[in-house]
C-alpha positions as CSV (number, residue, x, y, z in Angstrom):
1,X,23.1,190.0,75.0
2,X,24.4,187.7,77.2
3,X,25.1,185.1,74.4
4,X,27.0,187.9,72.8
5,X,29.1,188.0,75.8
6,X,29.7,184.8,75.9
7,X,31.0,184.6,72.4
8,X,33.3,187.2,73.5
9,X,34.6,185.7,76.3
10,X,35.4,183.0,73.8
11,X,37.2,185.1,71.6
12,X,39.8,186.8,74.2
13,X,40.4,183.1,75.6
14,X,41.2,182.8,72.0
15,X,43.0,185.7,71.3
16,X,45.5,184.5,74.4
17,X,47.3,182.5,72.0
18,X,48.3,185.2,69.8
19,X,49.4,187.8,72.5
20,X,52.8,185.4,72.9
21,X,54.9,186.7,70.2
22,X,58.9,186.8,70.7
23,X,60.7,189.9,69.8
24,X,63.1,188.5,68.0
25,X,62.5,188.5,64.2
26,X,62.3,185.4,62.4
27,X,62.5,185.5,58.7
28,X,62.0,182.4,56.6
29,X,62.9,182.2,52.6
30,X,61.8,186.0,52.4
31,X,62.8,187.8,49.5
32,X,61.7,191.5,49.9
33,X,64.3,193.9,49.0
34,X,63.8,196.3,51.7
35,X,62.6,195.1,55.4
36,X,62.3,197.5,58.6
37,X,63.8,195.4,61.3
38,X,63.8,198.3,64.3
39,X,63.0,202.0,65.0
40,X,64.2,203.1,68.8
41,X,64.7,206.7,70.2
42,X,67.8,207.1,71.1
43,X,70.1,209.0,73.4
44,X,73.7,209.9,74.1
45,X,75.5,206.6,75.8
46,X,72.8,204.3,74.7
47,X,73.6,201.2,72.6
48,X,72.4,199.2,70.1
49,X,73.3,195.7,69.2
50,X,72.4,193.2,66.4
51,X,72.9,189.4,66.9
52,X,72.4,187.7,63.4
53,X,71.9,184.0,63.4
54,X,71.2,180.8,61.6
55,X,71.4,182.8,58.3
56,X,71.0,180.8,55.2
57,X,70.1,181.4,51.3
58,X,68.2,179.4,49.2
59,X,70.8,179.5,46.4
60,X,73.9,181.4,45.4
61,X,73.1,184.9,43.9
62,X,75.7,187.4,42.2
63,X,75.2,191.0,44.9
64,X,74.9,192.0,48.5
65,X,72.8,192.2,51.4
66,X,73.3,194.5,54.5
67,X,71.8,196.5,57.1
68,X,71.3,199.8,56.4
69,X,71.3,202.0,59.8
70,X,70.2,205.5,59.8
71,X,70.9,207.7,62.8
72,X,67.7,209.6,63.2
73,X,65.0,210.9,60.9
74,X,65.7,214.6,61.2
75,X,68.7,213.7,58.0
76,X,65.8,213.9,55.4
77,X,66.1,217.6,55.4
78,X,69.6,217.7,55.5
79,X,70.1,215.4,52.6
80,X,66.9,216.6,50.3
81,X,65.7,213.3,49.3
82,X,63.9,213.2,45.9
83,X,61.5,210.1,46.6
84,X,60.3,210.1,43.3
85,X,63.6,209.0,42.0
86,X,64.1,206.4,44.7
87,X,65.4,203.0,43.1
88,X,63.1,200.1,44.2
89,X,63.3,197.4,42.0
90,X,67.2,197.9,41.8
91,X,69.2,197.6,44.5
92,X,68.2,200.1,47.5
93,X,71.8,200.8,48.2
94,X,72.8,202.1,44.7
95,X,70.8,205.5,45.6
96,X,72.8,208.4,45.6
97,X,71.8,210.0,49.2
98,X,72.9,206.9,50.9
99,X,76.3,207.1,49.7
100,X,76.3,210.7,51.0
101,X,75.2,209.2,54.1
102,X,77.8,207.3,54.7
103,X,80.8,209.3,53.9
104,X,79.0,212.0,56.4
105,X,79.1,209.4,59.1
106,X,75.2,210.0,59.1
107,X,74.0,206.6,58.3
108,X,75.9,202.9,58.6
109,X,76.0,200.0,55.8
110,X,77.0,196.6,57.5
111,X,77.3,194.2,54.3
112,X,76.1,190.6,55.6
113,X,78.1,187.3,55.3
114,X,78.1,186.2,51.3
115,X,78.0,182.3,52.1
116,X,75.1,179.7,51.9
117,X,75.3,179.2,55.5
118,X,76.9,181.6,58.7
119,X,78.2,181.3,62.0
120,X,76.4,184.0,64.3
121,X,77.1,187.4,63.5
122,X,77.1,190.6,65.4
123,X,77.4,194.5,65.7
124,X,77.4,196.7,68.3
125,X,76.7,200.5,67.9
126,X,77.5,203.1,70.5
127,X,75.1,206.0,70.3
128,X,78.1,209.3,70.5
129,X,76.9,212.9,70.9
130,X,75.6,214.3,67.6
131,X,74.1,210.9,67.1
132,X,71.0,211.4,69.6
133,X,67.5,210.7,67.6
134,X,65.3,208.0,65.9
135,X,67.1,205.2,64.7
136,X,66.2,203.0,62.4
137,X,67.7,199.7,61.0
138,X,66.8,198.5,57.3
139,X,67.5,194.6,55.9
140,X,68.0,195.2,52.4
141,X,68.8,192.7,49.9
142,X,70.5,193.0,46.3
143,X,70.2,189.5,45.5
144,X,67.8,187.3,43.9
145,X,67.4,184.7,46.3
146,X,65.7,184.6,49.6
147,X,66.9,184.6,53.1
148,X,66.1,183.2,56.4
149,X,67.6,184.3,59.4
150,X,67.2,184.9,63.3
151,X,67.9,188.5,63.9
152,X,67.8,190.0,68.0
153,X,68.1,193.4,68.3
154,X,68.9,194.8,71.8
155,X,68.2,198.6,72.4
156,X,69.7,200.5,75.4
157,X,69.7,204.2,77.2
158,X,71.5,205.4,79.3
159,X,71.4,203.4,82.9
160,X,69.7,200.4,81.4
161,X,67.0,201.8,79.9
162,X,64.9,199.6,77.6
163,X,62.6,202.0,76.6
164,X,62.9,204.3,74.0
165,X,63.7,208.0,74.2
166,X,59.8,208.6,73.8
167,X,58.6,206.2,76.1
168,X,60.8,206.8,79.3
169,X,58.1,208.5,81.0
170,X,55.2,206.3,80.2
171,X,54.9,204.5,83.7
172,X,54.3,208.3,85.0
173,X,51.4,208.6,83.0
174,X,49.8,205.3,82.9
175,X,50.5,205.7,87.3
176,X,48.6,209.2,87.2
177,X,46.2,208.3,84.9
178,X,45.1,205.5,87.5
179,X,45.2,207.4,90.1
180,X,42.7,209.7,88.5
181,X,40.4,207.2,87.6
182,X,40.8,205.4,90.9
183,X,39.8,208.8,92.5
184,X,36.4,209.0,90.1
185,X,35.6,205.7,91.2
186,X,35.7,206.0,94.3
187,X,33.3,209.4,93.8
188,X,30.8,207.8,91.7
189,X,31.0,204.7,94.2
190,X,29.8,207.2,96.9
191,X,26.8,208.6,94.6
192,X,25.9,205.2,94.5
193,X,25.9,204.0,97.9
194,X,25.7,207.1,100.2
195,X,23.1,209.6,98.3
196,X,19.5,209.1,99.2
197,X,16.7,210.2,97.6
198,X,17.9,208.7,94.1
199,X,17.2,206.8,91.1
200,X,20.2,204.2,90.4
201,X,20.1,202.4,87.2
202,X,22.1,199.4,85.9
203,X,24.2,201.5,83.3
204,X,25.4,203.4,86.6
205,X,26.6,200.2,88.1
206,X,28.1,199.1,84.9
207,X,30.1,202.3,84.7
208,X,31.5,201.8,88.2
209,X,32.8,198.1,86.9
210,X,34.3,199.9,83.8
211,X,36.1,202.4,86.0
212,X,37.8,199.7,88.4
213,X,38.7,197.9,85.1
214,X,40.1,201.3,84.0
215,X,42.2,201.5,87.2
216,X,43.6,198.2,86.9
217,X,44.1,198.6,83.4
218,X,46.3,201.6,83.6
219,X,48.3,200.4,86.5
220,X,49.3,197.2,84.4
221,X,50.4,199.4,81.6
222,X,52.3,201.6,83.9
223,X,54.0,198.3,85.5
224,X,54.5,196.7,82.0
225,X,56.4,200.1,81.0
226,X,58.4,199.9,84.5
227,X,59.5,196.3,83.5
228,X,59.9,197.1,80.3
229,X,62.7,199.9,81.8
230,X,64.4,197.2,83.4
231,X,64.3,194.7,80.5
232,X,62.7,192.5,83.2
233,X,59.1,191.9,81.8
234,X,57.3,188.9,81.7
235,X,54.8,187.1,79.1
236,X,52.6,186.4,82.0
237,X,52.5,190.6,82.8
238,X,51.5,191.0,78.6
239,X,48.8,188.9,78.7
240,X,47.2,190.1,82.2
241,X,47.8,193.9,80.8
242,X,46.4,192.5,77.1
243,X,42.8,190.6,78.8
244,X,42.0,193.5,81.2
245,X,42.8,196.1,78.0
246,X,40.8,194.0,76.4
247,X,37.8,193.8,78.6
248,X,38.2,197.5,79.8
249,X,37.9,197.9,76.0
250,X,34.6,196.0,75.7
251,X,33.0,198.0,78.7
252,X,34.0,201.5,77.7
253,X,32.0,201.0,74.2
254,X,29.7,198.7,75.9
255,X,28.4,201.2,77.9
256,X,29.1,204.5,74.9
257,X,26.5,202.1,72.6
258,X,23.8,201.8,75.1
259,X,23.9,205.7,76.0
260,X,23.6,206.3,72.4
261,X,20.6,203.9,72.3
262,X,19.4,205.6,74.6
263,X,18.8,202.2,76.9
264,X,18.2,202.8,80.5
265,X,17.6,206.8,80.3
266,X,14.8,206.7,77.5
267,X,13.8,203.8,77.2
268,X,14.4,200.4,79.5
269,X,15.1,197.7,77.3
270,X,17.5,196.9,74.6
271,X,15.9,196.6,71.2
272,X,16.7,193.9,68.4
273,X,18.4,196.9,66.8
274,X,20.5,197.8,70.1
275,X,21.5,194.4,70.2
276,X,22.4,193.9,66.6
277,X,25.1,196.9,67.2
278,X,26.1,195.6,70.4
279,X,26.7,192.3,68.6
280,X,29.1,194.0,65.3
281,X,30.8,196.1,68.5
282,X,31.8,193.6,70.7
283,X,33.9,191.2,68.7
284,X,35.3,194.1,66.7
285,X,37.1,195.8,70.0
286,X,38.1,192.1,71.1
287,X,39.5,191.6,66.9
288,X,41.2,195.3,67.8
289,X,42.5,194.3,71.0
290,X,44.3,191.5,69.5
291,X,45.6,193.4,66.2
292,X,47.2,196.3,69.2
293,X,48.4,192.8,70.9
294,X,49.7,191.0,67.5
295,X,51.3,194.7,66.4
296,X,52.7,196.0,69.4
297,X,54.1,192.5,70.5
298,X,55.8,191.2,67.0
299,X,59.0,191.6,65.9
300,X,59.2,195.0,63.3
301,X,59.9,193.4,59.7
302,X,58.0,190.0,60.2
303,X,55.2,189.3,57.5
304,X,52.0,190.0,59.7
305,X,53.5,193.0,61.4
306,X,52.5,195.6,59.3
307,X,49.0,194.2,58.8
308,X,48.1,193.8,62.3
309,X,48.8,197.7,62.6
310,X,47.1,198.1,59.8
311,X,43.9,196.7,61.1
312,X,43.7,198.1,64.5
313,X,43.2,202.3,62.7
314,X,40.4,200.4,60.3
315,X,38.4,198.4,63.2
316,X,38.8,201.5,65.7
317,X,37.4,203.4,62.6
318,X,34.3,201.5,62.0
319,X,33.4,201.3,65.9
320,X,33.7,205.3,66.1
321,X,31.5,205.3,63.0
322,X,29.2,202.6,65.1
323,X,29.1,204.5,67.3
324,X,28.0,208.2,65.9
325,X,25.3,206.3,63.8
326,X,23.7,205.4,67.2
327,X,23.9,208.5,68.6
328,X,22.9,210.2,65.7
329,X,19.4,207.6,65.2
330,X,18.6,208.4,69.0
331,X,19.0,212.4,69.0
332,X,17.0,211.9,65.4
333,X,14.3,209.9,66.9
334,X,14.5,212.4,70.2
335,X,13.4,215.4,67.5
336,X,10.8,213.7,65.6
337,X,8.7,213.1,69.2
338,X,8.8,216.6,70.2
339,X,5.8,216.9,68.9
340,X,3.6,214.5,71.2
341,X,1.3,216.5,73.7
342,X,2.3,216.5,77.0
343,X,6.5,215.3,76.3
344,X,7.6,218.6,74.6
345,X,9.5,219.5,77.7
346,X,10.8,216.2,78.3
347,X,11.5,215.1,74.9
348,X,13.6,218.7,74.4
349,X,15.4,217.8,77.4
350,X,16.6,214.6,76.0
351,X,17.0,215.6,72.4
352,X,19.4,218.6,74.4
353,X,21.2,216.0,76.3
354,X,22.0,213.9,73.4
355,X,23.0,216.4,70.8
356,X,25.4,217.6,73.6
357,X,26.1,213.8,73.8
358,X,26.9,213.7,70.4
359,X,29.4,216.5,70.1
360,X,31.4,215.9,72.9
361,X,31.9,212.5,71.3
362,X,32.8,213.8,67.9
363,X,34.9,216.0,69.6
364,X,36.6,213.3,71.9
365,X,37.4,211.2,68.9
366,X,38.0,213.6,66.9
367,X,40.9,214.4,69.4
368,X,42.1,211.0,70.7
369,X,42.6,210.0,66.6
370,X,43.5,212.9,64.7
371,X,45.1,215.8,66.9
372,X,47.1,213.6,69.0
373,X,48.7,212.1,65.7
374,X,49.0,215.6,64.3
375,X,50.7,216.7,67.5
376,X,53.0,213.2,67.7
377,X,54.2,214.1,64.3
378,X,55.2,217.6,65.5
379,X,57.2,217.3,68.5
380,X,60.8,216.0,68.8
381,X,61.9,211.8,69.2
382,X,62.0,212.8,73.3
383,X,58.0,213.8,73.3
384,X,56.3,211.8,70.6
385,X,54.9,209.1,72.3
386,X,54.3,209.8,76.2
387,X,53.0,213.4,75.4
388,X,50.3,212.1,72.9
389,X,49.5,209.5,75.4
390,X,48.9,212.7,78.1
391,X,47.0,214.1,75.7
392,X,44.9,211.5,74.9
393,X,44.7,210.1,78.7
394,X,43.0,213.6,79.2
395,X,40.7,214.0,76.6
396,X,39.4,210.3,77.6
397,X,39.1,210.8,81.5
398,X,37.6,214.6,80.8
399,X,35.1,212.5,78.1
400,X,34.0,210.0,80.9
401,X,33.9,212.6,83.2
402,X,31.2,214.5,80.7
403,X,29.0,211.2,80.4
404,X,29.2,210.7,84.8
405,X,28.3,214.5,85.0
406,X,25.4,214.3,82.6
407,X,24.1,211.0,83.5
408,X,25.0,210.7,87.5
409,X,21.4,209.9,89.7
410,X,20.1,212.6,91.5
411,X,16.8,213.5,92.4
412,X,14.7,214.2,89.3
413,X,17.2,214.0,87.1
414,X,15.0,214.8,83.6
415,X,16.9,212.3,81.7
416,X,16.0,209.4,84.0
417,X,12.6,209.3,83.8
418,X,11.1,205.7,82.3
419,X,7.5,204.0,82.5
420,X,6.4,202.5,86.0
421,X,6.3,199.3,84.1
422,X,9.9,198.8,83.8
423,X,9.9,195.4,83.9
424,X,7.3,194.6,81.8
425,X,8.8,196.3,79.0
426,X,12.2,194.5,79.2
427,X,10.4,191.2,78.9
428,X,7.5,191.8,76.5
429,X,8.9,194.9,74.3
430,X,12.4,193.4,72.9
431,X,11.3,193.1,69.9
432,X,10.5,197.0,69.0
433,X,13.0,199.2,66.6
434,X,11.6,201.9,67.2
435,X,12.3,204.8,69.6
436,X,9.0,207.3,69.1
437,X,6.6,204.8,70.9
438,X,8.3,204.1,74.5
439,X,8.9,208.2,74.6
440,X,5.5,208.9,74.2
441,X,4.8,207.0,77.8
442,X,3.9,209.5,80.7
443,X,7.0,209.8,82.5
444,X,7.2,209.0,85.7
445,X,10.0,210.5,88.3
446,X,10.8,207.2,90.0
447,X,13.4,207.4,93.6
448,X,13.3,205.7,96.6
449,X,11.9,205.8,99.4
450,X,13.4,207.0,102.5
């Protein structure tokens, strides 16, 4: 497992190079006809500024190019847009609903200069009463010519707040989350140090380290959005946040996989199959954090933005599938071992634990990956991000509380009965891929002598 961790450290170091991404959108010889370049929740009094620089066409062609600015997604319901009738192969601006929106003042079309090269172009828009909502800015190219430019998009809400309306409460959400995990870490530390007559496993200390990393990560998330609100976020903060997020993600999935495989609670060593699973999970988690970093920090509309944002849920789905499969396999082997003489009650207790562990993990994945998305889709733009994150944080915290309660160190814990020759098994049985043979060993309640 150490070799896998070393490789993961190298991947983290490599990902630091990929983390840096400027919010400025840079387009080079791009012939896409429609590019989404910005999306932001504006409140009354907010401002949107578009600054286009170094505009260059690769050849002289007839037609127009423009920024199509929509004042809120709610407009789709007002105009009964028939998506099957939308023309994508022709000029997108020729669709009838766009003309209706522009005539009603619900959308804006800003035509770009038609020269082969142009000086800096700037437009400023102030959000007035009744225009609040999730604004979307699209670049539309109706010319058969590739374009190159640099676009800076500055979005500000009232009182100099650079966060989208749905992101404004996020610093407080992550601050409260960090405090909750800090209290949990303090309580867990008291269980490990100040309680007597208990058996403490390495997994317990690993859980404590995880809690500390979560505390730091949530504090950095709170600080990150606080400085983003002020428009002062530096790359140093971003790099620190993503490093801790990556380490926290690795530790989190590592602990869940170790628990799912029964390490230190059914068998005191990692089988070769367990090591293979870990060697898959850790690189996947590193890749997921790299995808999150690039997808978050890259400008909307860049060529690789959509790719990395599609990669993240796919990687997450694969990781969740591996975890559930591991829990099911452990549960299956426990079920097949319930008839072993002298072990019926012990195995039955562990089987019940892994059954509840499987159900709770399944519910946790369902809530955080599906329910939160559906919940956010039904919310107004002012609540869409922070409310969903709050639900996600509560669900995750309760999941860790469940794990901590079930696997906490206390005297005569029935889930922590391991063989006497624990150290021998660590060295000599690593090639064992099975579970049943280890389960059949006589249980011994290990406790500290006071």
